[in-house]
C-alpha positions as a printed Julia matrix, in Angstrom:
472×3 Matrix{Float64}:
  -6.94  -13.07    2.63
  -4.72  -11.59    5.3
  -5.29   -9.32    8.3
  -2.15   -7.16    8.23
   0.4    -6.28    5.55
   3.08   -8.95    5.27
   5.8    -6.42    4.55
   6.6    -2.77    5.17
   7.09   -1.81    1.52
   5.57   -2.85   -1.82
   6.22   -2.07   -5.45
   2.59   -1.12   -6.04
  -0.27   -0.49   -3.61
  -3.85   -0.23   -4.89
  -6.49    1.44   -2.77
 -10.01    0.22   -3.52
 -11.19   -3.19   -4.78
 -13.78   -2.09   -7.31
 -13.4    -2.79  -11.04
 -10.32   -0.56  -11.45
  -8.52   -1.78   -8.32
  -9.16   -5.45   -9.07
  -7.9    -5.13  -12.65
  -4.88   -3.03  -11.66
  -3.79   -5.4    -8.87
  -4.08   -8.49  -11.08
  -2.07   -6.76  -13.85
   0.67   -5.6   -11.5
   0.98   -9.0    -9.82
   1.0   -10.78  -13.18
   4.08   -8.75  -14.13
   5.83   -9.97  -10.98
   5.68   -6.81   -8.88
   4.97   -7.04   -5.15
   1.35   -5.9    -5.0
  -0.94   -4.95   -2.11
  -4.66   -4.22   -2.51
  -6.37   -2.4     0.37
 -10.16   -2.2     0.52
 -12.5    -1.06    3.29
 -15.43   -3.34    2.45
 -16.05   -6.83    3.79
 -15.34   -8.34    0.37
 -14.05   -7.31   -3.07
 -16.14   -5.76   -5.84
 -16.66   -2.11   -4.91
 -20.19   -0.77   -5.43
 -20.71   -2.09   -8.96
 -19.75   -5.67   -8.05
 -20.63   -5.4    -4.38
 -20.83   -8.77   -2.56
 -19.86  -10.53   -5.79
 -18.2   -13.3    -3.78
 -20.99  -13.63   -1.21
 -24.32  -12.37   -2.57
 -27.36  -14.51   -1.67
 -28.88  -13.56   -5.07
 -27.97  -16.6    -7.15
 -30.29  -16.29  -10.16
 -27.99  -14.52  -12.61
 -30.7   -12.73  -14.57
 -31.93  -10.9   -11.44
 -28.85   -8.69  -11.06
 -27.99   -8.78  -14.77
 -25.12  -10.21  -16.81
 -22.92   -7.13  -16.26
 -22.84   -7.73  -12.5
 -21.41  -11.22  -12.88
 -18.43   -9.98  -14.89
 -17.04   -9.01  -11.5
 -16.62  -12.68  -10.59
 -14.0   -13.08  -13.34
 -12.06  -10.07  -12.05
 -12.06  -11.42   -8.5
 -11.01  -14.87   -9.7
  -8.09  -13.41  -11.72
  -6.92  -11.44   -8.73
  -7.13  -14.37   -6.31
  -5.19  -16.53   -8.77
  -2.39  -13.95   -8.76
   0.21  -13.35   -6.08
  -1.31  -10.03   -5.03
  -1.89   -9.54   -1.33
  -5.46   -8.49   -0.5
  -6.65   -6.96    2.77
 -10.37   -6.32    3.28
 -11.88   -4.08    5.99
  -8.8    -1.9     5.64
  -9.55    1.84    5.82
  -6.81    4.05    4.38
  -6.8     7.28    6.35
  -3.64    8.94    5.09
  -1.58    9.1     1.9
   1.2    11.63    1.39
   3.46   12.72   -1.45
   6.22   10.4    -0.18
   3.87    7.46   -0.89
   3.57    6.58    2.79
   0.17    5.01    3.49
  -1.58    4.8     6.86
  -4.29    2.18    7.09
  -6.64    1.1     9.87
  -7.13   -2.67   10.11
  -9.07   -4.27   12.95
  -8.79   -1.22   15.19
  -5.02   -0.86   14.78
  -3.05    1.29   12.37
  -0.41   -0.07   10.03
   1.95    1.85    7.77
   3.17    0.75    4.38
   5.5     2.34    1.86
   4.93    2.08   -1.89
   7.03    2.75   -4.95
   3.79    3.39   -6.84
   0.23    3.99   -5.61
  -2.89    3.5    -7.71
  -5.98    5.12   -6.21
  -9.16    3.28   -7.23
 -11.53    4.85   -4.71
 -14.45    4.91   -7.15
 -17.49    7.14   -7.03
 -19.98    8.57   -4.56
 -23.6     9.41   -5.24
 -24.08   13.07   -5.95
 -25.77   14.97   -3.1
 -29.52   15.39   -3.71
 -30.46   18.14   -1.22
 -34.25   18.47   -1.36
 -36.57   19.44    1.5
 -36.9    16.42    3.79
 -33.96   14.42    2.4
 -32.66   13.74    5.92
 -35.91   12.09    7.11
 -35.84    8.42    8.11
 -37.29    6.58    5.12
 -35.29    8.59    2.58
 -32.24    6.76    1.2
 -29.97    6.89   -1.81
 -30.44    4.42   -4.65
 -26.9     3.18   -3.99
 -27.78    2.3    -0.39
 -30.8     0.32   -1.58
 -28.63   -1.47   -4.13
 -26.1    -2.34   -1.41
 -28.86   -3.98    0.65
 -30.14   -5.8    -2.42
 -26.76   -7.21   -3.45
 -25.47   -7.97    0.05
 -28.64   -9.36    1.64
 -31.28   -9.72   -1.12
 -33.41   -7.14    0.73
 -36.06   -5.32   -1.32
 -38.78   -2.84   -0.26
 -42.31   -4.1     0.4
 -43.84   -0.79    1.52
 -44.96    2.15   -0.61
 -41.8     3.02   -2.54
 -40.96    6.0    -4.75
 -37.75    6.32   -6.77
 -36.82    9.86   -7.81
 -34.03   11.31   -9.9
 -32.25   10.33  -13.09
 -29.38    8.4   -14.59
 -28.53    4.82  -15.62
 -28.24    3.51  -12.04
 -31.8     4.59  -11.27
 -33.17    2.38  -14.05
 -30.83   -0.49  -13.22
 -31.88   -0.43   -9.56
 -35.57   -0.31  -10.49
 -35.16   -3.33  -12.77
 -33.21   -5.28  -10.13
 -35.76   -4.51   -7.39
 -38.66   -5.62   -9.59
 -36.9    -8.85  -10.58
 -36.44   -9.73   -6.91
 -40.11   -9.02   -6.12
 -39.68   -5.55   -4.66
 -42.4    -2.93   -4.71
 -42.11    0.36   -6.63
 -45.17    2.62   -6.68
 -43.84    5.41   -8.86
 -40.69    6.67  -10.56
 -40.24   10.45  -10.69
 -37.84   11.32  -13.52
 -36.09   14.66  -12.97
 -34.21   14.73  -16.32
 -34.45   18.26  -17.74
 -36.32   18.55  -21.06
 -33.55   20.72  -22.53
 -30.97   18.0   -21.91
 -32.46   15.86  -24.66
 -31.69   18.55  -27.24
 -28.24   19.22  -25.77
 -27.4    15.51  -26.01
 -28.51   15.12  -29.65
 -25.09   15.94  -31.22
 -23.63   12.98  -29.3
 -26.46   10.57  -30.12
 -24.71    8.59  -32.88
 -21.86    7.46  -30.62
 -24.41    6.46  -28.01
 -26.65    4.57  -30.46
 -23.65    2.51  -31.58
 -22.42    1.85  -28.02
 -23.25   -1.1   -25.71
 -25.13    1.34  -23.43
 -27.98    1.91  -25.88
 -29.49   -1.56  -26.26
 -29.04   -2.38  -22.55
 -30.52    0.92  -21.41
 -33.5     0.76  -23.74
 -34.3    -2.82  -22.73
 -34.08   -1.95  -19.03
 -36.32    1.13  -19.33
 -38.93   -0.86  -21.25
 -38.85   -3.58  -18.6
 -39.43   -1.05  -15.81
 -42.03    1.08  -17.61
 -44.15   -2.02  -18.28
 -44.61   -2.45  -14.52
 -44.28    1.0   -12.9
 -45.88    4.39  -13.46
 -43.15    6.81  -14.58
 -43.65   10.57  -14.31
 -41.22   12.53  -16.48
 -40.32   16.22  -16.42
 -40.35   16.55  -12.62
 -39.2    20.07  -11.68
 -39.82   20.16   -7.9
 -39.49   17.46   -5.26
 -39.91   17.31   -1.49
 -40.22   14.64    1.21
 -42.51   15.21    4.21
 -43.32   13.49    7.49
 -43.27   13.92   11.26
 -40.02   12.18   12.24
 -40.54    9.61    9.48
 -41.23    9.83    5.75
 -44.98    9.88    5.09
 -45.37   11.49    1.66
 -43.55   12.77   -1.4
 -44.74   15.84   -3.28
 -43.61   16.81   -6.76
 -44.39   19.15   -9.65
 -44.53   17.86  -13.24
 -46.08   19.63  -16.2
 -46.94   22.55  -13.91
 -49.12   20.36  -11.68
 -48.34   19.5    -8.06
 -49.15   16.09   -6.65
 -48.57   14.51   -3.24
 -48.43   10.74   -2.82
 -48.06    8.63    0.34
 -44.7     6.87    0.7
 -42.82    4.72    3.2
 -39.54    4.78    1.27
 -38.04    7.36   -1.08
 -34.92    6.39   -3.03
 -32.99    9.36   -4.45
 -30.39    9.35   -7.22
 -29.01   11.93   -9.63
 -25.79   10.35  -10.79
 -22.4     9.69   -9.28
 -19.26   11.79   -8.89
 -15.6    10.91   -8.26
 -14.69   10.15   -4.64
 -11.84   12.66   -4.35
 -11.24   12.92   -0.6
  -8.1    10.79   -0.34
  -6.64   12.19   -3.57
  -7.25   15.78   -2.44
  -5.81   15.09    1.01
  -2.65   13.8    -0.7
  -2.36   17.16   -2.47
  -3.25   16.02   -5.99
  -4.37   18.82   -8.31
  -8.08   18.81   -9.22
 -10.22   20.89  -11.55
 -13.94   21.59  -11.79
 -15.52   19.53  -14.57
 -18.23   21.67  -16.19
 -19.92   18.74  -17.92
 -20.07   16.31  -15.0
 -20.41   19.18  -12.46
 -17.86   17.83   -9.99
 -14.17   17.87   -9.09
 -11.93   15.62  -11.18
  -8.19   14.98  -10.75
  -5.8    16.36  -13.37
  -4.24   13.26  -14.97
  -2.17   12.28  -17.98
  -3.2     9.58  -20.48
  -1.86    6.83  -18.19
  -3.72    8.07  -15.12
  -0.66    9.66  -13.49
  -1.51   12.56  -11.19
   0.3    15.79  -10.34
   2.21   13.91   -7.59
   4.97   11.65   -8.85
   4.2     7.98   -8.23
   0.44    8.36   -7.62
  -1.98    7.36  -10.37
  -5.78    7.33  -10.29
  -7.95    4.81  -12.12
 -11.66    4.09  -12.42
 -14.48    6.45  -11.56
 -12.24    8.33   -9.12
 -10.49    9.64  -12.24
 -13.76   10.83  -13.8
 -17.04    8.95  -14.22
 -16.83    6.4   -17.02
 -18.59    3.25  -15.81
 -17.38   -0.23  -14.87
 -15.99   -1.34  -18.23
 -13.92    1.83  -18.59
 -12.77    1.48  -14.96
 -11.37   -2.0   -15.66
  -9.36   -0.71  -18.63
  -8.17    2.38  -16.75
  -6.96    0.09  -13.96
  -4.97   -1.97  -16.46
  -3.5     1.15  -18.08
  -2.39    2.6   -14.73
  -0.88   -0.74  -13.68
   0.93   -1.17  -17.01
   2.4     2.33  -16.64
   3.6     1.37  -13.12
   5.18   -1.83  -14.44
   6.84    0.14  -17.25
   8.38    2.5   -14.66
   9.46   -0.13  -12.13
  10.26   -3.24  -14.21
  10.37   -2.34  -17.93
  11.37   -5.85  -18.96
   8.12   -7.25  -17.51
   5.75   -5.23  -19.73
   6.24   -7.8   -22.49
   3.86  -10.05  -20.53
   1.08   -7.45  -20.7
  -1.2    -6.14  -23.48
   0.32   -3.17  -25.33
  -0.65    0.35  -24.32
  -2.1     0.88  -27.83
  -4.42   -2.12  -27.33
  -5.51   -0.85  -23.91
  -6.18    2.65  -25.21
  -8.34    1.2   -27.99
 -10.23   -0.82  -25.36
 -10.77    2.36  -23.34
 -12.1     4.3   -26.33
 -14.58    1.49  -26.95
 -15.66    1.36  -23.29
 -16.16    5.14  -23.17
 -18.14    5.32  -26.4
 -21.46    7.09  -25.79
 -20.38    8.48  -22.42
 -20.67   12.15  -23.41
 -24.28   11.55  -24.46
 -25.1    10.12  -21.01
 -23.24   12.92  -19.19
 -25.12   15.56  -21.18
 -28.54   13.9   -20.96
 -28.3    13.24  -17.22
 -26.65   16.52  -16.22
 -28.62   17.28  -13.03
 -30.88   20.32  -12.9
 -29.75   23.31  -10.86
 -32.78   23.22   -8.54
 -31.79   19.71   -7.42
 -28.13   20.66   -6.84
 -28.36   24.13   -5.27
 -30.96   24.23   -2.48
 -32.52   27.25   -0.77
 -34.12   28.26    2.52
 -34.29   25.72    5.32
 -33.2    22.75    3.19
 -30.29   21.06    4.93
 -26.96   21.19    3.09
 -24.57   19.66    5.64
 -26.26   16.68    7.25
 -23.56   16.06    9.87
 -23.79   19.56   11.36
 -27.4    20.31   10.29
 -26.46   23.44    8.36
 -29.13   24.82    6.01
 -28.81   26.65    2.7
 -29.91   29.85    4.46
 -27.12   29.38    7.05
 -24.56   29.15    4.24
 -25.89   32.25    2.47
 -25.99   34.19    5.76
 -22.34   33.29    6.3
 -21.43   34.49    2.8
 -23.22   37.76    3.54
 -20.99   38.39    6.59
 -17.71   37.45    4.93
 -17.28   33.72    4.29
 -15.46   33.54    0.94
 -15.2    29.78    0.38
 -15.74   26.31    1.87
 -12.73   26.55    4.18
 -13.8    29.88    5.69
 -17.31   28.45    6.05
 -15.91   25.82    8.44
 -15.14   28.58   10.93
 -18.66   30.02   10.61
 -20.77   26.85   10.49
 -18.56   23.72   10.86
 -19.68   22.48    7.43
 -17.6    19.56    6.19
 -16.19   18.87    9.66
 -18.48   15.97   10.58
 -17.9    12.22   10.15
 -18.44   12.32    6.37
 -15.7    14.96    5.94
 -17.64   16.78    3.25
 -18.61   13.8     1.12
 -22.33   14.6     1.39
 -22.15   18.39    1.27
 -18.93   19.41   -0.47
 -20.27   19.84   -4.0
 -23.41   21.58   -2.74
 -21.4    24.04   -0.63
 -19.07   24.87   -3.53
 -21.93   25.5    -5.99
 -24.09   27.36   -3.46
 -21.24   29.72   -2.53
 -20.22   30.16   -6.17
 -23.75   31.2    -7.08
 -24.04   33.53   -4.08
 -20.72   35.22   -4.9
 -21.18   35.22   -8.71
 -18.01   33.19   -9.17
 -17.18   29.86  -10.81
 -16.86   26.7    -8.69
 -13.17   26.61   -9.69
 -12.68   30.08   -8.18
 -14.57   29.15   -4.99
 -12.65   25.9    -4.49
 -13.25   22.96   -2.19
 -12.59   21.97    1.41
  -8.93   21.66    2.34
  -8.74   18.0     3.26
  -6.2    16.53    5.65
  -5.45   13.19    7.27
  -7.22   11.38    8.77
  -9.66   11.37    5.84
 -11.82    8.75    7.57
 -12.75    8.72   11.3
 -10.33    6.82   13.53
 -10.17    6.71   17.34
  -7.73    8.6    19.54
  -6.69    5.24   21.01
  -5.7     4.08   17.54
  -3.66    7.23   16.93
  -1.99    6.89   20.32
  -1.05    3.29   19.55
   0.72    4.22   16.3
   4.34    2.98   16.44
   6.72    5.81   17.34
  10.37    6.34   16.5
  12.89    7.67   19.0
  12.8    11.03   17.21
   9.01   11.18   17.63
   9.32   10.58   21.37
  12.15   13.1    21.8
  10.11   15.74   20.02
   7.55   15.83   22.87
   9.61   14.75   25.91
  11.09   17.58   27.98
  14.83   17.33   28.46
């Protein structure tokens, strides 16, 4: 590992050390290209393989066999000649492939001939009443604590939402001795019928057997309430109870911890700030970059791989990383592609990895009432803006997320819209009877992650930069 880039320019720079970034960097380096992998976490693995090189959880069955596949990816990368920098936060990427990265409180700049974004996914916002109370967390945050520190809840714990990660987390928590009092499943009844046409592909995919086994394991130990249509967290400065409606009946249960999850969505902030074209995905209900079959974006030289290109899971992310890297090698050093698997082989691997995905996307398509809040429910956590505030702003002229910034400062806090962006787009689209595509998203600019003024001031300056602000 290194603390600063060893050179000013590289053939290929990968951003993000999850499944896609690890696979892409190893592939690029194997072909002999100068390769740099930048990642903001303390170690490689992303969220799926978080803490793979340092987790205190050593019994393999506790986190599951799929988790440990990450160790092979990390080993392959470390055996290559790729340069890896951890705790490196990329805060700017432009169409000239100039990258600004914060490392140890100082900014460095690197130039790339090709960039592969592997920024992964974020958990979808789950804006219910009380979701900002202490004691309410995302499932992903709980999984981070579990993988990094073997921490599991011992107080009254409720898990609410839907999707594969919810069941995986529940199984992992139980295996490590954690407490789960109840699981509130918010999957819409109608989704089961909508998903039926895609059932065969799912039944013959690796997802089916694993998912069924995991759900059985969890249901044998925890009370599961299905068909939940309303959900709220309550407490005076701290979570005390969770209330929900299922089957037309309302129930309130005491809780010390509520873990929320309703799927993941592509982390698009850096890609959007670079100016890459995105479109609204009606199935996954999120923004996805417009890409060709090799992951190339609308900006020449920038490709996107993994869940940042559209949610597909860890296995698909690995293959997408290899495809994007092979395409980069083909463009920069065509003679070297002979060392790599053929594109036809990789595309076949991707089709296999994505088998059954449409079934999952359809089944776990989140319900409108859990995506589009109303009344005093907070939408933008950073600026404490409620759904009513947003609708009031629309009523007096706010036409989209960017105009809303001027009215309410939504999306201008430390998270830069990551926790409210999708909610704001859908809320405004509904209020104005338009599609999310017509409403649009926040206009994102560098720096896409918070950095200090001191760090900006310390950025190396050319003579032209100085002359531009010095009076003659």
